[in-house]
N, C-alpha and C positions, 0 to 999 in steps of 0.2 A: 248600406255599408255591410260588407261581409263579416263573417265570424272569424276571419283570419287575423292574426297578429293583434292582440290586445295586451299591452304591457303597462303596468302602473307601478312606480317606484322600483323598477327592475324586476318585478314579478310578472311573468307571462301567464295568461289565463287561456286554457284550452276550452274548446266547445264541450258542453256537457258537464261543466264543473261549477262548484260553489265555494268561494274562497274569500277569506278576510285578510286584508293587508293593512298595515299601519303606515300612514304617511308622516314622516318626521316634521314637526312644526317648531323646532327649536327646543331650548332648555329653559327651565325656570332659573331664577337666581340662586336656588338651592342646588343647582346642577342636575335636578331631576329631569329626565327627558319628557317631552310632550309629543303626543302623536294624534293624528286624525284618523279614526277608523273608517275603512272603506270596505264594503262587502260587495263582491261581484258575483252575479249569477249569469252564467252563459248557457243558452239553450243549445241543443245539438244542431239545430237548423239556423241558418243565417237570418238576420233580420235587423231592425233598428237597434240602436244603442241609446237607452234612456237613462239619464242620470236623475236621481231623486235626492234632493238635499234638504236639510233642516238645520235649525239653530245657527244660521248665519248671524242672527242676533241671539246671543247666548242665553237670554232669559225666555225665549219663545220655544217652549218645550212640547207643545202639542204634536209638532212634526216628528219629534224623536219617537214618540209612541206610535204615530202613524206608520213610520218606517218599520218599527219593530213588528207590528202586526202584519204589515205587508209581506215581510220576509218569511212569515210563518204560514202563509197561505198555500195549501196543497196544490192549487192551480198553477203555481210557478213551476211545477214539475213538467208542465206542458209548454214551457216558455219557448218562443222563437225569437232569437236575437239576444240582447244583453241588458240586464239591469245593473246599473252602478249606483249603489245606495250609500249615501253619506249622511248618517243620522245626526252627527254633531260636527259642523264645520268650525264653529267658533268654540273650541274646547276651553280656552282660557275664560271666555265669558260664561259658559255653562257652569264651570266650577265655582265661579264667584257670583252666580245668580245675576249676572250683569248683561245688559244689551251689548256692551262695548268690549273692546279688547283692552289689555292693560295700558296701552298708549292713549286710551280714551277716544280712539277713532271708531267710526261706524264702518264695519267691514263692507256693508252693502253700499257704501259710497266710495269704496277704494279700488274697485275693479277697473281695468284688468290687472292693475298692480305692476310692481317691478321687482326684480330679483334683489336689488340692493337698496330698496326704499325703507319706509317704516315697517314695523311689525305687521300692520294691516296690509300694506302694499305687498309685502313678501308672502303673506298668507293668501291673498287674492291671486297673486301670480302663480303660486303653487297649485291652487285649485283650478285655475284656467289651464295650465299646462298639463296637469295629470288627469283631470276629470273632464272639463268642458271640451277641450280640443279633441277628445276621443269619443265624443257623443254625437248623436244625430238629433236628439230631442232632450228637453229638460223640464223638470217640475221642481220648483222651489217652494218650501212650506214655511208659512209665517203665521203669527198671531197679532193681535193688537199690542200696543205698547203697555207698559206697566200701568195697571189700574184702568185700562181701556179694553173694551170687549168689541170684537168684530163679528158681524153676521157672516156666516160662511159665504165666501165670494171668490171668484177668480178674476184676476187682473191680467190683461193681455193686450198685445198689439193686434187689434182686430183687423187692421188694414192688411195684414199678412194672411193669405187664404188658409194655409196650413195651420197657423196658430188659431185662427178663428174656428176652424173645424174641431180642433182639440179642446178648445175652451168650452164649446157647446157640448161636447161629449162628456166632459167632467161631471155634469149633472148636479150643479148647484143652482139655486134660483136666480142669482144675480151675477152678471158679468160686468165688470167695469172696463170700459175701453180706456186703457191707461197709457199715457205717453211714457216713453223710456226716460228714466232719470239718470243724470250724469253720475257715473261711477258705480251704477248698480250692476248686479249680475245679469239682469235681463238685457241691459244695454250691451254689455260685453259679449253675451251669448249671441245677440243679434249681429254683432260684428263678425262673428264666426259663421253666420247664416244658420243658426240653430233656433228653430221654433221653441218657445219656452213659455210656460204658464207660471204664475205666482198665485198660490192658494193662501187666502187669509181667512182665519177663523179662530175665535176664542180670545183669550187674554193671556198675557205674559205670566209665567210661573204658575199656571193653573192648567190642569187637564179638564177638557170639556168633552164629554162622551159623544154628543151629537156631532161636534166638529171633527172628532177623531174618526168616527165611523164613516162620516161623509167624505173625509179625506182619503181613507182606504179605498172606498168604493170608487171615488173619482179617479184615482190613479189606475185602478183596474179597468175602468171604463176607457180611459185614454189608451191603455195598452191593448185593449180589444180593438179600438178604432185603428190603431197602428198595426193590427194583425199580429201582435206579439203574443196574444193569448187567444184561445178559441172563443167563439161566441158563447154567451151565457145560455145555459140550459133552462134557466128559470123562466116560466111563462107569466109569472105574476108581477114581475117588476114593472113599476110605473115610472116612465121617464118624465122628469120635470123639465119641460122645455124652458130654458132660461130666458130672461129678458135682459136687454143690454142698456146700461146707463152710459151716456156719453159724457157726463160730467157729474161732479159731486163737490160739496164744500162743507166746512165745519161751521157750526153756530158756536160763537164764543161767549164766555161769561161777560156780561156788561159791567159787573162789579165783583169785588171780592166778598166772600162769605161762605155760607153753608148752603149747599145745593139740595133742593128737593126735586128730583126728577119725576116727571109725570107721564112719560111715554117709554115703553120698553123697547129693547132692540127688535128690529123687524117691523116696527109700527108704520102704518101709512099715516102720513100727516099732510094736512092741507096748509096752504099759505096762511099765515097769521095764527096757526095752532099754538096754544100755550104748551111749550115743552117742559118747563119747570120754573122754579123760583129760586133766586139767590137772596138770602137774608143774613143780617148780622145775627150773632148768637142770642140776642134778646128779642129779635123779631120787630125791632123798632123801625127798621128800614128794609124794604123788599124791592127787588128788581125782577121783572118778568123776562123770561127767555122765549122769544117768539120765532117761529119758523118763517124765514123770508121767502120761501117758495115751497111748492108741493113736492112730495117725494116719499122715499122709504128711509127709515133710520137704519143705516148699515154699520154704524159704529157709535159707541157711547162711553162716556167716562163712568166708572164705578166708584170713584172717590168723591164723597160729598164735600170735601174741603177744597175750595177753588179760589184761585186768584184772578183778578181782572185780566181778560184776554185768554184764559185757558180754553182749550178746545173741549166742548162738551158733547155735542151731538153732530155726528157725521151723516149728512143727508144726501142721497143719490137722486138725481133727476131722471125721470123716465117720460117717454112720450105718452104712455098710458099707465098712470100710477095705479089704478085699480087692478089692472092685469098683473102688475108687478107684485102687488100686495097678495093677490090670489096665489101666485107662484111661491111666495114665502110661506104662506099658510099650508099649501100642499106639501112643501118640503118638510116643515116642522111636524105635520101630521104623520108623514111617512116615517121620519126618524124617531119621533117620540113613541110611536107604536113599537119600534124595535127595542126600546129601552125597558119594556116590561120584563119582570124577573124571568130569567132563563137559566137552566143548568149549564148552558154553553154560552157565556157572555161574549166569546169571540168566535161565534159560529163562522165556519169557512164560507168564502165566496166561491161559488162553483161556475 
């Protein structure tokens, strides 16, 4: 797609400019206006148009910080093409620390939306018309739900060759070959023919430094693969070749009680591994939580108070589990090393 003619909410963006525009998303019942901030950076040379969005679920804030850091990178001065950054899609949810919109609908089950539908449908329609329809590629940033933590992972339709290439370039240890969900942004983008990645990492309402740094690097890696940015000058960077999980499932609480988790996020588990125990407050009755298959723990609850049937451990299946575990270890070793005290905690990516 060329760099000619990009207009969002009536504002036209010329090549070589960096501009913020506010998309109107209605008014509160106090009559105060609500807007969705959109920052557009256009390179002087034509190239792909990449949208990067976060907080479609209003309590998933890691992506907000990822986009803030992304926009500060000096390397964007050498951008080819366009970045359309939307750090807070669900502004209502973010303000209320809520996953949902005020109408209690999940925005990521409301795409592509309609102009005259519910609040969620209208917001989805606005995002599709103003952002997605003007893009060639997309990355949507998420975390686990409230009290749930996700291992950094990319979910994508790997049956699409372009999407598969970008997913592998993102450079996280695990890729989930994930089907498109009805009403999701990924499904709606696919209808437009737009390759799109979903990055999952961390927990709702919490910043996780490893997840944030990995997210920034991942987006830059994708932009380099798309030739939107020049190749890295760094010779020391070690690429973690990801492993692909073709399926995953949750292990659920067999009974209500207090959970004692025995395996951390990212653990390699074998079939019949003891994952934890659920007991009553007096310890008079206990139930074991057992892995029903071998894999890697890619998601876990952090709340020890559980009800029968609650999702506790999310395990991904791999053809070679040991290889997957080694990739996770390599990833954590690389990013944990970066967390050592530094006078420049947001060191630029060059």
